[in-house]
N, C-alpha and C positions, 0 to 999 in steps of 0.2 A: 472926341465925343463918339464918333463912329466906331472906333476900336472898343470903347467901353460898352457900347450897345451890342456889338457883335459878341463880345465876351460874355455879357450878361445873358443874352439869348441862347447861346450854345450851352452855358452852364445850366440854365433853366430847363432846357430840353433834356439834358443828362439826368437832372434830378427828377423831372416828371416821368421819364422812362423807368427809373428805378422805383419811384413810389407807386406807379400804376402796376408794375410787374410784381411788387411785393404782395399785392392783394391776391394773386393767383400763383399757386406753387409751381405749375408747369410753365407759366409765362416767365417766372424768375429763373427757372432752370434753363430755358431757351435764351433768355437775355444774357445770363452769365456765361453760357457757352459762346455766344457771339463776342461778348466782352473778352473772354479768355483767348479766343483766336486772334482778335485784334491786338491784344497785349503781347501775345506770342510773336506775331509779326514784328512788332515794335522792338521787343527785347532781342530778338534774333538779329535785327539790324544793328542794335547797340553793341552786341558782343560778337558781331560778324560771324554768325553761324549760318551757313547755307546748307540746310538739310531738311528733309521732310520728317525725319524721325521725331523731333520734338512735338510736331503737330499730331503725329500718330499716337504718341505717348499721352498727350493731353486728351485726345478723344477717347482713348481706352480708359484712362484713369477717371475722367469725368463721367463716362458712361457707367462704369462699374460702381464707383463710390458715390457719385452725385445723383445717379438715377436708379440703377438696378438695386442698389443697397436700400433705397427708400421703398422701392416696389416690393422688395422681399420683407420689408418691415424689420423686425428685430431678428438678427441671426448671430449667435454667439461667436462663431468662427470668423464671420465677416467683421464683427466688432473688433476682434483681436488684430486683424489685418489693418483696420483703420487706425488703431493705436500705434501700430508699427510705422505706418505712413506718417503719423503725427510726430513720432519720435525722430524719424529720419529728417523730416522737414525742419524741425527745431534745430537739430544738429547742424544742418546745412546753413541755416540762417545764423547760428552762433559763429560759424566759421566765416561767414560774410561780415559779421560784426567785427571779428578779429582782424580780417583783411582791411576793414575800413580804418581801424586805428593803427595797425602795425605795418601796412604795406603802402608804398607810394602809388601803386596801381593794383587792382584786384587781379590776381593771376587768372588767365583765361585760356589755359591749355585745353586741348580738345575734349578730354573726358570731363573736365570740370564744367564746361559749357552745357553738356547734356545733364549733368547733375543739377546745375542752376535752373535750367528750363523745366526740369521735372519737379524738384523739391522746393524751389523758390516760387515758381509761377503756377505750374499745373496743379500742384496740391493745394495751393491757396484757394483756388476757385472751388475745389472739392469741400474744403473746410467752410467756405462761405455758405454753401448749400446745407452743410450739416449743422451749422450754427442756427440756420433758419428752421431746423428740424430738431431742436433741443427737446429731449425726452421722447424722441420718435414721434413727435407730433408737430405739424407745421405751425409755427408761431413766428411770424415775421417781425414781431415787436423787438426781439433781441437783436436781430440783424439791423433793423432800422435804427435802434438805439446806438449800435456800434458806429454806423455811418454818421449819425448826428454828432457823436463824440469826435469823430475824425474831422468833421466839418467845423465844429466849435474850436477844436484845437488848432487847426490850420488858420482859421479866421483871426482868432485872437493872438496867435503867435505872430502873424503878419502885422496886425494893427499895433500891438504893443512893441514889437521889434522895430517897426518903422518909426514909431514916435518916441520910444524911450530906450531903445536898444543901443548899448555901447560896447559891451564885451562880446566878441565874436564867438559863436559856438563851435564852428568848424570851418574856419576861413578858407582853407585851401580847397575845400570841396564845394561849400555853399556860402559865399561871402556875405549874403544878405541875412543869414540866420544868426540870431543872437541868443545869448543865455537868458536875457530878460524876456525875449519873445517866447522861448521855450517854456520858461516858468509861468509866463502869462497864459499861454495855451493850456498848460497843465492845470493851472488854477481854475480857469473858467470851464474846463472840461469837468472838473470835480463838482463845480456848482451845477453844471448842466446834468450831471448824474442824478442829482436830487430830483429834478423835474421829470427826468425820464422814468425814474423809479416810481414817482407819484402818479404819473399819467398813464404809464403802460401796464402797471401791475404784473409785470413779467418776472422780475427779480426784486429782491429787497434792496434798500438803499446801500447797505454795506457792500453787496455784491457789485452794484453798478459803480460805486466809488472805486473799488479795486479795478474794475474793467476800465474806468476812465484813466487810471494811472497806467495800466498795461498798454492801452491804445495810444496814449500820449507819448509814452517812452519808446515803444517799439514802432509806432507809426512814424515818429521823427527819425528813428534809425533807418527805417525803410526808405524814407524820403532822401536821406543822406546817401544811402547805398545806391539808389537809382541815380542820384546826382553824380556820384562817382563813375557809374557806368557811362553816363552822358559825357562827362569830362574826358574819359578815356577815348570815347568815340568822337570827340571834338564837335559835338552838336549841342544846341541849346535845349531842344525838346525831343522827346522820344518819337514824336510823329506830328501830324498836322490835321488829324481828323476832327479835333474840336477847335474851331477858330477862336483865337484869343487865349486859349488854354494850352495848346500844344497837342500832345498825344493822349490816348486814353490811359496809358501806363503812368503818365504824369499825374493824372487825377486819382488813380487807384493804388499808387505805390504804397501809401501808408496802410490802407486796409489789407492789401495783399500780404505785407510783411507781418502785420499783427495778427492775421487770421489764425495761424496754428497756435499762438499763445492764448488767444481768446477761447479757442476750442479746448485747449488744455485746461484752462480755468473752469470752463463749464463742466468738463469731465470730473474735475476735482470736486466741484459742487455736488455732482450726482452722488459721489461716494460718501461725502460727509453729511449729506442731508438725509 
């Protein structure tokens, strides 16, 4: 009972921090900077990278793309560089997906560790800020909707997997995840997309429906990849900052991995609309 109470309180604090920060653009920028640094500490421990370089890269990337880019408003050349960062991040994540399915362990030679910390983690927080500034105008509804879809997917994937799951999704990496749970999370995320579209008036239902599929699929892959990092490091959680939940990376792994794909979809929407 005490464990459930502690878990609930720490989860509630995390959600309240996020919801309050979403109201104010610079509060969100500061919060995600703190979240990013904590996640970087946890990831570096998982991949056994003892260097200050990833932190410096994160600070530089986040400052340039997450803050200065917004302060400069629209800048064509800066926009091109942002697109290059997006392409590089997606390529790195696609290689991580390949390693998830084709390798017994994710190769972590020296240079790859820096690539992972830069284009898997640092760039993700940049894209989360850019998602909140869709159309160069601060609109937290899209980012909030993305988090709601992640929470919906995770909640129903757990509930349906626990009660009805039989076929393992990826037993060697995450024994508790099932195909039924994944499909249940996807289904209820699609349902949630209707209510998000109705109440936020940010994107139309079709766009939110596509986003729900993107977030469910890539969010689940991100969860599995982080689980593989933890398995290689022989640890249960990425950290202990959230009592009852583990590390912050454990809570943000889905949205971190999905962020570049969400941003790509929003960019495509801009071109076709």
